[in-house]
KOLGU-519909 format. One record per atom (N, C-alpha, C): residue number from 1; atom name; x, y, z. Coordinates in nm, 2 decimals, padded with zeros to 4 digits, m for minus. Example, Ala and Ser with C-alpha at 12.3 -4.5 7.8 and 13.67 -1.06 7.14 Angstrom:
KOLGU-519909
+-----+------+--------+--------+--------+
! pos ! site !      u !      v !      w !
+-----+------+--------+--------+--------+
!   1 !    N !  01.32 ! m00.57 !  00.78 !
!   1 !   CA !  01.23 ! m00.45 !  00.78 !
!   1 !    C !  01.32 ! m00.33 !  00.78 !
!   2 !    N !  01.28 ! m00.22 !  00.71 !
!   2 !   CA !  01.37 ! m00.11 !  00.71 !
!   2 !    C !  01.29 !  00.00 !  00.79 !
+-----+------+--------+--------+--------+
end
This chain:
KOLGU-519909
+-----+------+--------+--------+--------+
! pos ! site !      u !      v !      w !
+-----+------+--------+--------+--------+
!   1 !    N !  08.36 !  11.44 !  10.47 !
!   1 !   CA !  08.45 !  11.28 !  10.44 !
!   1 !    C !  08.45 !  11.11 !  10.53 !
!   2 !    N !  08.45 !  11.21 !  10.66 !
!   2 !   CA !  08.46 !  11.10 !  10.79 !
!   2 !    C !  08.33 !  10.99 !  10.76 !
!   3 !    N !  08.18 !  11.05 !  10.66 !
!   3 !   CA !  08.09 !  11.02 !  10.71 !
!   3 !    C !  08.09 !  10.90 !  10.53 !
!   4 !    N !  08.23 !  10.89 !  10.50 !
!   4 !   CA !  08.21 !  10.78 !  10.35 !
!   4 !    C !  08.26 !  10.70 !  10.44 !
!   5 !    N !  08.39 !  10.71 !  10.52 !
!   5 !   CA !  08.49 !  10.64 !  10.60 !
!   5 !    C !  08.40 !  10.53 !  10.70 !
!   6 !    N !  08.27 !  10.63 !  10.75 !
!   6 !   CA !  08.21 !  10.47 !  10.89 !
!   6 !    C !  08.10 !  10.37 !  10.76 !
!   7 !    N !  08.03 !  10.47 !  10.65 !
!   7 !   CA !  07.97 !  10.40 !  10.55 !
!   7 !    C !  08.05 !  10.33 !  10.52 !
!   8 !    N !  08.23 !  10.30 !  10.52 !
!   8 !   CA !  08.24 !  10.23 !  10.47 !
!   8 !    C !  08.35 !  10.07 !  10.55 !
!   9 !    N !  08.34 !  10.14 !  10.60 !
!   9 !   CA !  08.42 !  10.07 !  10.76 !
!   9 !    C !  08.27 !  09.94 !  10.79 !
!  10 !    N !  08.25 !  10.03 !  10.77 !
!  10 !   CA !  08.08 !  09.99 !  10.87 !
!  10 !    C !  07.95 !  09.93 !  10.71 !
!  11 !    N !  07.96 !  09.92 !  10.65 !
!  11 !   CA !  07.97 !  09.76 !  10.52 !
!  11 !    C !  08.05 !  09.66 !  10.52 !
!  12 !    N !  08.15 !  09.67 !  10.55 !
!  12 !   CA !  08.30 !  09.55 !  10.57 !
!  12 !    C !  08.24 !  09.40 !  10.62 !
!  13 !    N !  08.17 !  09.49 !  10.71 !
!  13 !   CA !  08.11 !  09.38 !  10.85 !
!  13 !    C !  08.02 !  09.24 !  10.76 !
!  14 !    N !  07.86 !  09.35 !  10.70 !
!  14 !   CA !  07.85 !  09.25 !  10.60 !
!  14 !    C !  07.87 !  09.20 !  10.49 !
!  15 !    N !  07.89 !  09.19 !  10.43 !
!  15 !   CA !  07.99 !  09.17 !  10.30 !
!  15 !    C !  08.14 !  09.01 !  10.30 !
!  16 !    N !  08.16 !  09.08 !  10.43 !
!  16 !   CA !  08.28 !  08.93 !  10.55 !
!  16 !    C !  08.23 !  08.85 !  10.50 !
!  17 !    N !  08.03 !  08.91 !  10.61 !
!  17 !   CA !  07.95 !  08.73 !  10.64 !
!  17 !    C !  07.93 !  08.71 !  10.49 !
!  18 !    N !  07.87 !  08.77 !  10.37 !
!  18 !   CA !  07.77 !  08.73 !  10.29 !
!  18 !    C !  07.89 !  08.62 !  10.27 !
!  19 !    N !  08.01 !  08.70 !  10.18 !
!  19 !   CA !  08.19 !  08.59 !  10.17 !
!  19 !    C !  08.17 !  08.45 !  10.21 !
!  20 !    N !  08.13 !  08.50 !  10.35 !
!  20 !   CA !  08.15 !  08.36 !  10.36 !
!  20 !    C !  08.10 !  08.24 !  10.38 !
!  21 !    N !  07.95 !  08.34 !  10.39 !
!  21 !   CA !  07.81 !  08.16 !  10.37 !
!  21 !    C !  07.86 !  08.17 !  10.21 !
!  22 !    N !  07.87 !  08.28 !  10.10 !
!  22 !   CA !  07.93 !  08.22 !  09.96 !
!  22 !    C !  08.02 !  08.18 !  09.92 !
!  23 !    N !  08.15 !  08.15 !  10.01 !
!  23 !   CA !  08.26 !  08.12 !  10.01 !
!  23 !    C !  08.19 !  07.97 !  10.07 !
!  24 !    N !  08.17 !  07.93 !  10.22 !
!  24 !   CA !  08.10 !  07.74 !  10.25 !
!  24 !    C !  08.01 !  07.70 !  10.10 !
!  25 !    N !  07.93 !  07.83 !  10.06 !
!  25 !   CA !  07.84 !  07.68 !  09.85 !
!  25 !    C !  07.92 !  07.67 !  09.84 !
!  26 !    N !  08.03 !  07.79 !  09.76 !
!  26 !   CA !  08.03 !  07.72 !  09.70 !
!  26 !    C !  08.16 !  07.60 !  09.67 !
!  27 !    N !  08.23 !  07.64 !  09.79 !
!  27 !   CA !  08.34 !  07.50 !  09.78 !
!  27 !    C !  08.29 !  07.39 !  09.88 !
!  28 !    N !  08.17 !  07.37 !  09.90 !
!  28 !   CA !  08.03 !  07.28 !  09.91 !
!  28 !    C !  08.03 !  07.22 !  09.79 !
!  29 !    N !  07.98 !  07.27 !  09.63 !
!  29 !   CA !  07.91 !  07.25 !  09.57 !
!  29 !    C !  08.03 !  07.17 !  09.47 !
!  30 !    N !  08.17 !  07.27 !  09.43 !
!  30 !   CA !  08.33 !  07.28 !  09.47 !
!  30 !    C !  08.36 !  07.06 !  09.50 !
!  31 !    N !  08.29 !  07.06 !  09.62 !
!  31 !   CA !  08.36 !  06.93 !  09.69 !
!  31 !    C !  08.27 !  06.87 !  09.63 !
!  32 !    N !  08.12 !  06.84 !  09.63 !
!  32 !   CA !  08.08 !  06.73 !  09.63 !
!  32 !    C !  07.97 !  06.72 !  09.43 !
!  33 !    N !  08.06 !  06.88 !  09.33 !
!  33 !   CA !  07.98 !  06.78 !  09.20 !
!  33 !    C !  08.08 !  06.75 !  09.17 !
!  34 !    N !  08.23 !  06.80 !  09.19 !
!  34 !   CA !  08.31 !  06.83 !  09.09 !
!  34 !    C !  08.41 !  06.86 !  09.20 !
!  35 !    N !  08.48 !  06.65 !  09.22 !
!  35 !   CA !  08.55 !  06.70 !  09.38 !
!  35 !    C !  08.74 !  06.69 !  09.30 !
!  36 !    N !  08.72 !  06.70 !  09.17 !
!  36 !   CA !  08.82 !  06.69 !  09.12 !
!  36 !    C !  08.95 !  06.83 !  09.12 !
!  37 !    N !  08.83 !  06.89 !  09.07 !
!  37 !   CA !  08.87 !  07.04 !  09.09 !
!  37 !    C !  08.86 !  07.10 !  09.21 !
!  38 !    N !  08.79 !  06.99 !  09.32 !
!  38 !   CA !  08.82 !  07.12 !  09.49 !
!  38 !    C !  08.95 !  07.04 !  09.50 !
!  39 !    N !  08.98 !  06.89 !  09.48 !
!  39 !   CA !  09.13 !  06.89 !  09.52 !
!  39 !    C !  09.21 !  06.99 !  09.44 !
!  40 !    N !  09.20 !  06.95 !  09.34 !
!  40 !   CA !  09.28 !  07.11 !  09.22 !
!  40 !    C !  09.34 !  07.16 !  09.32 !
!  41 !    N !  09.24 !  07.27 !  09.44 !
!  41 !   CA !  09.21 !  07.36 !  09.53 !
!  41 !    C !  09.23 !  07.31 !  09.59 !
!  42 !    N !  09.34 !  07.24 !  09.68 !
!  42 !   CA !  09.42 !  07.21 !  09.74 !
!  42 !    C !  09.30 !  07.18 !  09.87 !
!  43 !    N !  09.15 !  07.02 !  09.87 !
!  43 !   CA !  09.02 !  07.04 !  09.92 !
!  43 !    C !  09.02 !  07.13 !  10.01 !
!  44 !    N !  09.04 !  07.26 !  09.96 !
!  44 !   CA !  08.96 !  07.42 !  10.03 !
!  44 !    C !  08.87 !  07.34 !  10.10 !
!  45 !    N !  08.87 !  07.44 !  10.21 !
!  45 !   CA !  08.68 !  07.44 !  10.33 !
!  45 !    C !  08.74 !  07.61 !  10.40 !
!  46 !    N !  08.65 !  07.57 !  10.48 !
!  46 !   CA !  08.61 !  07.70 !  10.59 !
!  46 !    C !  08.76 !  07.73 !  10.64 !
!  47 !    N !  08.76 !  07.60 !  10.72 !
!  47 !   CA !  08.93 !  07.63 !  10.82 !
!  47 !    C !  08.96 !  07.50 !  10.79 !
!  48 !    N !  08.98 !  07.38 !  10.76 !
!  48 !   CA !  09.05 !  07.26 !  10.62 !
!  48 !    C !  09.11 !  07.32 !  10.59 !
!  49 !    N !  09.20 !  07.25 !  10.56 !
!  49 !   CA !  09.37 !  07.34 !  10.47 !
!  49 !    C !  09.32 !  07.45 !  10.41 !
!  50 !    N !  09.29 !  07.56 !  10.51 !
!  50 !   CA !  09.28 !  07.65 !  10.44 !
!  50 !    C !  09.44 !  07.74 !  10.50 !
!  51 !    N !  09.53 !  07.71 !  10.40 !
!  51 !   CA !  09.64 !  07.75 !  10.37 !
!  51 !    C !  09.70 !  07.86 !  10.29 !
!  52 !    N !  09.77 !  07.99 !  10.32 !
!  52 !   CA !  09.80 !  08.12 !  10.25 !
!  52 !    C !  09.84 !  08.07 !  10.05 !
!  53 !    N !  09.84 !  07.91 !  10.00 !
!  53 !   CA !  09.89 !  07.83 !  09.91 !
!  53 !    C !  09.75 !  07.83 !  09.83 !
!  54 !    N !  09.60 !  07.73 !  09.93 !
!  54 !   CA !  09.59 !  07.71 !  09.90 !
!  54 !    C !  09.46 !  07.86 !  09.86 !
!  55 !    N !  09.45 !  07.91 !  09.97 !
!  55 !   CA !  09.31 !  08.06 !  09.99 !
!  55 !    C !  09.41 !  08.11 !  09.86 !
!  56 !    N !  09.49 !  08.15 !  09.79 !
!  56 !   CA !  09.59 !  08.23 !  09.63 !
!  56 !    C !  09.52 !  08.12 !  09.51 !
!  57 !    N !  09.44 !  07.98 !  09.55 !
!  57 !   CA !  09.43 !  07.92 !  09.47 !
!  57 !    C !  09.29 !  07.93 !  09.39 !
!  58 !    N !  09.20 !  07.96 !  09.57 !
!  58 !   CA !  09.03 !  07.98 !  09.58 !
!  58 !    C !  09.06 !  08.11 !  09.49 !
!  59 !    N !  09.13 !  08.18 !  09.52 !
!  59 !   CA !  09.10 !  08.39 !  09.50 !
!  59 !    C !  09.13 !  08.29 !  09.38 !
!  60 !    N !  09.28 !  08.24 !  09.30 !
!  60 !   CA !  09.27 !  08.35 !  09.11 !
!  60 !    C !  09.15 !  08.23 !  09.03 !
!  61 !    N !  09.03 !  08.06 !  09.05 !
!  61 !   CA !  08.97 !  08.03 !  08.99 !
!  61 !    C !  08.92 !  08.15 !  09.06 !
!  62 !    N !  08.85 !  08.19 !  09.14 !
!  62 !   CA !  08.72 !  08.33 !  09.12 !
!  62 !    C !  08.73 !  08.42 !  09.05 !
!  63 !    N !  08.87 !  08.49 !  09.06 !
!  63 !   CA !  08.89 !  08.61 !  09.01 !
!  63 !    C !  08.92 !  08.60 !  08.86 !
!  64 !    N !  08.98 !  08.45 !  08.75 !
!  64 !   CA !  08.96 !  08.47 !  08.68 !
!  64 !    C !  08.82 !  08.36 !  08.58 !
!  65 !    N !  08.71 !  08.36 !  08.66 !
!  65 !   CA !  08.61 !  08.28 !  08.61 !
!  65 !    C !  08.66 !  08.15 !  08.68 !
!  66 !    N !  08.74 !  08.08 !  08.65 !
!  66 !   CA !  08.77 !  07.91 !  08.54 !
!  66 !    C !  08.64 !  07.86 !  08.64 !
!  67 !    N !  08.58 !  07.83 !  08.72 !
!  67 !   CA !  08.45 !  07.80 !  08.76 !
!  67 !    C !  08.33 !  07.80 !  08.64 !
!  68 !    N !  08.34 !  07.91 !  08.54 !
!  68 !   CA !  08.26 !  07.90 !  08.42 !
!  68 !    C !  08.28 !  07.73 !  08.35 !
!  69 !    N !  08.46 !  07.67 !  08.32 !
!  69 !   CA !  08.45 !  07.54 !  08.21 !
!  69 !    C !  08.44 !  07.45 !  08.29 !
!  70 !    N !  08.35 !  07.41 !  08.37 !
!  70 !   CA !  08.34 !  07.29 !  08.44 !
!  70 !    C !  08.10 !  07.30 !  08.47 !
!  71 !    N !  08.07 !  07.36 !  08.34 !
!  71 !   CA !  07.90 !  07.40 !  08.28 !
!  71 !    C !  07.86 !  07.38 !  08.40 !
!  72 !    N !  07.81 !  07.41 !  08.46 !
!  72 !   CA !  07.75 !  07.39 !  08.65 !
!  72 !    C !  07.70 !  07.53 !  08.67 !
!  73 !    N !  07.54 !  07.63 !  08.59 !
!  73 !   CA !  07.52 !  07.69 !  08.66 !
!  73 !    C !  07.48 !  07.75 !  08.74 !
!  74 !    N !  07.47 !  07.60 !  08.88 !
!  74 !   CA !  07.48 !  07.64 !  09.02 !
!  74 !    C !  07.57 !  07.72 !  09.05 !
!  75 !    N !  07.67 !  07.63 !  09.02 !
!  75 !   CA !  07.82 !  07.68 !  09.01 !
!  75 !    C !  07.84 !  07.81 !  09.02 !
!  76 !    N !  07.79 !  07.81 !  08.82 !
!  76 !   CA !  07.87 !  07.98 !  08.78 !
!  76 !    C !  07.76 !  08.12 !  08.89 !
!  77 !    N !  07.58 !  08.02 !  08.93 !
!  77 !   CA !  07.57 !  08.16 !  08.98 !
!  77 !    C !  07.60 !  08.16 !  09.14 !
!  78 !    N !  07.65 !  08.10 !  09.19 !
!  78 !   CA !  07.70 !  08.08 !  09.37 !
!  78 !    C !  07.88 !  08.16 !  09.34 !
!  79 !    N !  07.95 !  08.16 !  09.27 !
!  79 !   CA !  08.10 !  08.16 !  09.19 !
!  79 !    C !  08.04 !  08.33 !  09.20 !
!  80 !    N !  08.02 !  08.38 !  09.10 !
!  80 !   CA !  07.94 !  08.47 !  09.03 !
!  80 !    C !  07.95 !  08.54 !  09.19 !
!  81 !    N !  07.89 !  08.49 !  09.23 !
!  81 !   CA !  07.82 !  08.61 !  09.38 !
!  81 !    C !  07.96 !  08.59 !  09.45 !
!  82 !    N !  08.05 !  08.49 !  09.44 !
!  82 !   CA !  08.13 !  08.48 !  09.63 !
!  82 !    C !  08.22 !  08.62 !  09.54 !
!  83 !    N !  08.22 !  08.52 !  09.40 !
!  83 !   CA !  08.37 !  08.67 !  09.35 !
!  83 !    C !  08.28 !  08.86 !  09.35 !
!  84 !    N !  08.14 !  08.88 !  09.28 !
!  84 !   CA !  08.15 !  08.96 !  09.30 !
!  84 !    C !  08.19 !  09.01 !  09.45 !
!  85 !    N !  08.16 !  08.99 !  09.56 !
!  85 !   CA !  08.11 !  08.99 !  09.71 !
!  85 !    C !  08.33 !  08.98 !  09.76 !
!  86 !    N !  08.39 !  08.92 !  09.73 !
!  86 !   CA !  08.50 !  08.91 !  09.75 !
!  86 !    C !  08.62 !  09.06 !  09.70 !
!  87 !    N !  08.56 !  09.11 !  09.52 !
!  87 !   CA !  08.61 !  09.17 !  09.48 !
!  87 !    C !  08.55 !  09.38 !  09.57 !
!  88 !    N !  08.38 !  09.36 !  09.60 !
!  88 !   CA !  08.38 !  09.50 !  09.73 !
!  88 !    C !  08.42 !  09.50 !  09.75 !
!  89 !    N !  08.45 !  09.33 !  09.85 !
!  89 !   CA !  08.53 !  09.39 !  10.02 !
!  89 !    C !  08.67 !  09.41 !  10.04 !
!  90 !    N !  08.79 !  09.41 !  09.87 !
!  90 !   CA !  08.93 !  09.40 !  09.86 !
!  90 !    C !  08.86 !  09.56 !  09.81 !
!  91 !    N !  08.72 !  09.57 !  09.75 !
!  91 !   CA !  08.69 !  09.75 !  09.76 !
!  91 !    C !  08.78 !  09.83 !  09.83 !
!  92 !    N !  08.61 !  09.75 !  09.95 !
!  92 !   CA !  08.65 !  09.90 !  10.04 !
!  92 !    C !  08.73 !  09.95 !  10.18 !
!  93 !    N !  08.76 !  09.75 !  10.15 !
!  93 !   CA !  08.93 !  09.77 !  10.27 !
!  93 !    C !  09.02 !  09.83 !  10.24 !
!  94 !    N !  09.03 !  09.87 !  10.09 !
!  94 !   CA !  09.16 !  09.93 !  10.02 !
!  94 !    C !  09.11 !  10.09 !  10.10 !
!  95 !    N !  08.98 !  10.10 !  10.04 !
!  95 !   CA !  08.93 !  10.24 !  10.09 !
!  95 !    C !  08.89 !  10.27 !  10.26 !
!  96 !    N !  08.91 !  10.19 !  10.32 !
!  96 !   CA !  08.88 !  10.19 !  10.46 !
!  96 !    C !  09.01 !  10.25 !  10.51 !
!  97 !    N !  09.07 !  10.20 !  10.46 !
!  97 !   CA !  09.22 !  10.21 !  10.47 !
!  97 !    C !  09.29 !  10.34 !  10.44 !
!  98 !    N !  09.24 !  10.39 !  10.28 !
!  98 !   CA !  09.35 !  10.55 !  10.25 !
!  98 !    C !  09.26 !  10.66 !  10.30 !
!  99 !    N !  09.11 !  10.67 !  10.34 !
!  99 !   CA !  09.00 !  10.72 !  10.38 !
!  99 !    C !  09.11 !  10.75 !  10.49 !
! 100 !    N !  09.17 !  10.72 !  10.58 !
! 100 !   CA !  09.20 !  10.78 !  10.66 !
! 100 !    C !  09.30 !  10.87 !  10.72 !
! 101 !    N !  09.44 !  10.83 !  10.56 !
! 101 !   CA !  09.51 !  10.93 !  10.52 !
! 101 !    C !  09.49 !  11.02 !  10.45 !
! 102 !    N !  09.36 !  11.05 !  10.40 !
! 102 !   CA !  09.31 !  11.15 !  10.32 !
! 102 !    C !  09.24 !  11.26 !  10.47 !
! 103 !    N !  09.17 !  11.26 !  10.47 !
! 103 !   CA !  09.08 !  11.30 !  10.63 !
! 103 !    C !  09.18 !  11.36 !  10.72 !
! 104 !    N !  09.29 !  11.25 !  10.73 !
! 104 !   CA !  09.43 !  11.32 !  10.79 !
! 104 !    C !  09.52 !  11.46 !  10.77 !
! 105 !    N !  09.58 !  11.44 !  10.61 !
! 105 !   CA !  09.57 !  11.52 !  10.50 !
! 105 !    C !  09.46 !  11.65 !  10.45 !
! 106 !    N !  09.40 !  11.60 !  10.42 !
! 106 !   CA !  09.30 !  11.73 !  10.45 !
! 106 !    C !  09.20 !  11.80 !  10.53 !
! 107 !    N !  09.22 !  11.78 !  10.58 !
! 107 !   CA !  09.07 !  11.79 !  10.71 !
! 107 !    C !  09.16 !  11.91 !  10.80 !
+-----+------+--------+--------+--------+
end
């Protein structure tokens, strides 16, 4: 069980880095090709305007697949990748926090 935790914890770093790259591509695409949507999301950037409210707007935009309404195949591809990385990272983070409890309880 400890090996699973180590693998999970180690995989979080590359997934986070890939998510940052995908997020940057999605926001750049929104800013250049869909400025009205970008503005409605709070003109969010990697650091600029990255408040909790704006972050929640972007996360829901990705999770609900609202980007598909824009009919932009390139954005769909990038946003799908960003969405998958977001969900994977969340799941792995959850596992990384629960595993030490299970290891302590059943070891």
